[in-house]
VOFINU-618596 format. One record per residue (C-alpha): x, y, z; residue in one letter; residue number from 0. Coordinates in nm, 4 decimals. Example, Ala and Ser with C-alpha at 12.3 -4.5 7.8 and 13.67 -1.06 7.14 Angstrom:
<pts>
x = 1.2300 y = -0.4500 z = 0.7800 type = a seq = 0
x = 1.3670 y = -0.1060 z = 0.7140 type = s seq = 1
</pts>
This chain:
<pts>
x = 8.7211 y = -7.3959 z = 2.2501 type = m seq = 0
x = 8.9237 y = -7.1319 z = 2.4273 type = n seq = 1
x = 9.0466 y = -6.8005 z = 2.3149 type = t seq = 2
x = 9.3582 y = -6.6125 z = 2.4064 type = v seq = 3
x = 9.4928 y = -6.2937 z = 2.2830 type = t seq = 4
x = 9.8872 y = -6.2928 z = 2.3487 type = i seq = 5
x = 10.0967 y = -5.9512 z = 2.3209 type = k seq = 6
x = 10.4131 y = -6.0240 z = 2.1304 type = i seq = 7
x = 10.7094 y = -5.8112 z = 2.1257 type = e seq = 8
x = 10.9896 y = -5.8291 z = 1.8638 type = g seq = 9
x = 10.7770 y = -5.8299 z = 1.5502 type = m seq = 10
x = 10.9324 y = -5.5784 z = 1.2869 type = h seq = 11
x = 10.6673 y = -5.6266 z = 1.0073 type = c seq = 12
x = 10.3781 y = -5.7709 z = 0.8654 type = d seq = 13
x = 10.6100 y = -6.0754 z = 0.7491 type = g seq = 14
x = 10.6763 y = -6.1362 z = 1.1217 type = c seq = 15
x = 10.2929 y = -6.1625 z = 1.1926 type = a seq = 16
x = 10.2432 y = -6.3872 z = 0.9084 type = a seq = 17
x = 10.5066 y = -6.6198 z = 1.0227 type = n seq = 18
x = 10.3751 y = -6.6236 z = 1.3726 type = i seq = 19
x = 10.0628 y = -6.6967 z = 1.2453 type = q seq = 20
x = 10.1659 y = -6.9701 z = 1.0192 type = s seq = 21
x = 10.3626 y = -7.1319 z = 1.3250 type = l seq = 22
x = 10.0648 y = -7.1312 z = 1.5325 type = l seq = 23
x = 9.8193 y = -7.2965 z = 1.2666 type = e seq = 24
x = 10.0456 y = -7.5681 z = 1.2282 type = r seq = 25
x = 10.0152 y = -7.6666 z = 1.6045 type = n seq = 26
x = 9.7619 y = -7.9523 z = 1.6505 type = a seq = 27
x = 9.4771 y = -7.8155 z = 1.8462 type = g seq = 28
x = 9.4785 y = -7.4536 z = 1.7056 type = v seq = 29
x = 9.1450 y = -7.4054 z = 1.5327 type = q seq = 30
x = 9.2517 y = -7.0406 z = 1.3969 type = k seq = 31
x = 9.5237 y = -6.7673 z = 1.4844 type = a seq = 32
x = 9.5273 y = -6.4303 z = 1.3536 type = v seq = 33
x = 9.8510 y = -6.2160 z = 1.4189 type = a seq = 34
x = 9.8810 y = -5.8542 z = 1.3534 type = s seq = 35
x = 10.2030 y = -5.6595 z = 1.3400 type = f seq = 36
x = 9.9982 y = -5.3214 z = 1.3814 type = k seq = 37
x = 9.8258 y = -5.4376 z = 1.6996 type = e seq = 38
x = 10.1377 y = -5.6236 z = 1.8399 type = g seq = 39
x = 9.9415 y = -5.9681 z = 1.8894 type = e seq = 40
x = 9.8013 y = -6.2692 z = 1.8158 type = a seq = 41
x = 9.4436 y = -6.4040 z = 1.8890 type = r seq = 42
x = 9.4243 y = -6.7656 z = 1.8789 type = i seq = 43
x = 9.1281 y = -6.9797 z = 1.8978 type = l seq = 44
x = 9.2482 y = -7.3495 z = 2.0447 type = y seq = 45
x = 9.1332 y = -7.6543 z = 2.1863 type = d seq = 46
x = 9.2541 y = -7.6897 z = 2.5530 type = s seq = 47
x = 9.2302 y = -8.0840 z = 2.5417 type = d seq = 48
x = 9.4870 y = -8.0851 z = 2.2628 type = a seq = 49
x = 9.7426 y = -7.7927 z = 2.3296 type = i seq = 50
x = 9.7868 y = -7.5720 z = 2.6462 type = t seq = 51
x = 9.8117 y = -7.1958 z = 2.6675 type = e seq = 52
x = 10.1781 y = -7.2545 z = 2.7676 type = e seq = 53
x = 10.2676 y = -7.4626 z = 2.4622 type = q seq = 54
x = 10.1487 y = -7.1714 z = 2.2328 type = l seq = 55
x = 10.3648 y = -6.9345 z = 2.4287 type = v seq = 56
x = 10.6408 y = -7.1586 z = 2.4000 type = t seq = 57
x = 10.6264 y = -7.1831 z = 2.0252 type = a seq = 58
x = 10.6134 y = -6.8277 z = 1.9876 type = i seq = 59
x = 10.9215 y = -6.7537 z = 2.2404 type = e seq = 60
x = 11.1136 y = -7.0452 z = 2.0301 type = n seq = 61
x = 11.0560 y = -6.8502 z = 1.7092 type = s seq = 62
x = 11.2536 y = -6.5603 z = 1.8551 type = g seq = 63
x = 10.9795 y = -6.3442 z = 1.9919 type = y seq = 64
x = 10.8740 y = -6.2074 z = 2.3276 type = r seq = 65
x = 10.5397 y = -6.2876 z = 2.5016 type = v seq = 66
x = 10.4402 y = -5.9511 z = 2.7061 type = a seq = 67
x = 10.0961 y = -6.0581 z = 2.8240 type = s seq = 68
x = 9.7893 y = -6.2851 z = 2.7667 type = r seq = 69
x = 9.4279 y = -6.2083 z = 2.7879 type = n seq = 70
x = 9.1734 y = -6.5141 z = 2.7804 type = r seq = 71
x = 8.8478 y = -6.4393 z = 2.6561 type = s seq = 72
</pts>
């Protein structure tokens, strides 16, 4: 399992964060996603054999948000 923290621009409220979290958790390979409007980021635990970091970024950006940066842990 891998973890990545993605800084996201364009969230306007906690509802935006909830939408992003739900969107990410629907993807096969995502074990857990926690999005925070206050922090402006999503922390994602995922299986890199099932989904790539690029696919996670694409899912976020296709929802109308902008990925500002990523940090693997």
